[in-house]
N, C-alpha and C positions, 0 to 999 in steps of 0.2 A: 850568293851571300852578301856580296857588295851592293847589289841592287836592293835587296831587302833591307840591309841596314840603312841605306840612304832614304828609302821610302819611309821607314820607322821614324827616322830623325825629322824628315820633312813634315809628316803627318803630325808628329808631336809638337812642332813649332806652330803649325797652321791651326792646331786645336785650340790654342790660346791666342785669341785675336789681340794684335799689338798695334799701338799707335806708331806705325812706321816712321812718320815724319816728325815725331816729337824730338825736341832738342834737349830733352832731359838726359843725364847720364844713364846709360844702360849697356853694359858690355855684351849681354846676350843678344839684345836687339841689333847692336852694331854688327855682331858676327852674322846675324840672320840676313840683314839687308845687304851684306856683302856676299855671303856664300850660299844662302837658301836656294837661289835658282839652280846653282851648280849641283847641289844635292838632289833637287828634283829631277834635273835632266839625267843624272846618273841612275835614278830609279825609274826612268822611262815615264816620268809624269810630264809628258811634253806639253799637253794642252794647258795644264795648270801653270807650269813654268811660263808659257808664252803670255798667258793671262797676267801673271805677276810682273813680267817685264814691261808690260804696257800699262801698268796701274799707276796713276799719277802720284798717289799718296806713297806707294812703296818706292818709286824712283826718286821722290823728293827726299825720302828718308836716306836713300844711298847718297844723295848730294850732301845732306847734313852731315852724315857719318864720315864720308870718305873724301869730301871736298869735289869740286867740279871735274878736274882732270882724272882722278882716280876713279871717280864714279862712272865716267864715260869709258875708261879703259875697261872696267868691270862689266858695263853693260855690253860693250863690243865683244868681249871674251864670252859672255853668256849667249849673246845672239848668234855668234858664229858657232859655238858648240851646239845650240838647238838646230841650227841649219844642218850641221854635220850629222848628228844623231838621227834626226827625223829623215834625212836623205838616205842614210846607210840603213835604217831599220824600217823602211817604208813597208816592206813585205810582211815582216813579223808584227809590227805595231798595228793596233786598232785605230791609232789617231788618224784623223782626216786633215791634219794641220798642214797648210801650204807653208813651207818654210820661208819663202821670200816675203810672203805677205806678213808673217809673224816678225821677221827681221825689221821690215819697214815700220810696223807699229811700234816696236821697242825703241827704235831710233827716233821716230817722231815724237814719242813721249818725252825722252831725255832732251832732244834737240830743242823742244819748245821751252824748256826750263833753264837751260845753261846760260843763255844770254842775259836774262833779266833776274837771275836768282840772287836774292839779297839786295841790299841797298849799299851803293858805293858811297864811301865817306867823302871822297874828294875825286878831282878830274883824273889824278894819276891812277887811283885805284879802279875807277871806271874804264880807263885805258887798259889796265892790266887784265880786267875781267874780260874786255873785248878780245884781247890777244889770246886769252886762254880758251875762250868760247870759240874763236876762229880756228884755232888748232884742233879742237875736238870736233867741229863740223868737218874739217878736212879728213880726219881719221875715219869718221863715220862714212863720208863719201867714198873713201878708198875701199872700206870693208864692202859696202854695197857694189861698188864697181867690179870687184873681184868675183862677185856672184851674178854678175850681169843684170844688176837692177839699175839700168842706166839712168832712167828719169829720176829716180829717188837719189842717186849719187849726184847728179847735176844739181838738185835742189840744195843739197848740203853744201856742196862746193860753192855755189853762188852766195849762200849765207856766209860761208867762210871768207870768201873774197871781199864782201861788203864790210865784215867785221875787221878784217886785217888792214884793208885799204883805209878805213877811217882811223885806225889806231897806229898804223905803221907807215902809211903812205905808199908810194911806189917802190916796192921791194920785190926781190926775186921770188919769194914765197907766193905773192899775188900773181906774178907772171906764170909761175908753175901751174897755179890753180886754173888760170885762164887757158893754158895750154891743154890741161887735162880735160877741161870742159870742151875745148875744141876737138880733141880726139874723140871723145864720147859722141858728140854731135855727128862727126864724121862716120862713126859706126852705125848711127841711126839714119844715115842718108839725109840729114838736115843740113845740107851744104851751106846755105846762107848763114845760118847761126854758127856753123863751124868756122866759116871765113871771119865773121864778125869777132868771134872770141880769140882766134889765132892772131888776127891783125892788131887787136888790142894788146895781146901778149908781146907781139913783135915791137910795137912802139915803146913798151916798158923795157924790154930787154935791149932795144937799141940805145935808149937814154941811159941805162944802167952800165951796160958792158961794152957799147960801141958795136960797129957793124962787122968787126972781124972776129967776133967771139963765137964759139962752137954753139952756144945756146941760140944765138941770133940765127945762125945757119941752119940749125935743126928745125926752128920755127918756119923759116922759109920753105924748107923741104916739105914739112907737113902741109903748108898751104899749097905747094905744088900737087901734093897727093889729092887734096880736096878738088883742085881744078881738074885733075884726071878723073875724079869721080863725077864731075859735072860735064865731062866730055868737052871741056875747054882746053884743047891741046896746046894752043898758042900761049895762053896764060901759065899753063903747067910748065912748058918748055922755058919760058922766061924765069919762073921761079927756081927750076932745077938749074 
């Protein structure tokens, strides 16, 4: 009954084409841009929901209605729900949707909009937009990494690092992103890239916290793990 109700609601909304990205007041449209994909997923309209989450006009409407931060949170919640439902119902569903690919498309769509969405009135507003976009890219990267979409996660984390570095400078958040990127490259056996990222993280943490801090030590330990993966036991021993 719940599935049929959600499908009826979704089809009713979709049967009346809407200007999703219009900035004119419309409470029903605002509800739809926030919740329509969730209703579609609960009615097993997986393919249609995935297409909507990757539709630039719809996603722009989400940003207009909810703001950058909340729009990204909603996009992540829907993409993760899509991944969960498609994975769980793979045998029963007729959908041939590949859940990881659908997540990547949804995140690519909103990721390309959040940085330059709207015109900043002054330098401080531009800085705040960069911080907000940097946090959003970090959360997207974390969502992808949890589902082992390593390369896509790295791309979003690198965008996050660039935005936060330009707006905040050398802060621990930037170091943490570099650490995460290094760990992912280590999982991918791309040891040189892992070392480059971790050594950059180490420099920032040394400058921020000093060489006796737990985060500094944690970074050196991970560098040792990378050297172990490279079979460079002398360097690994020195790190440990």
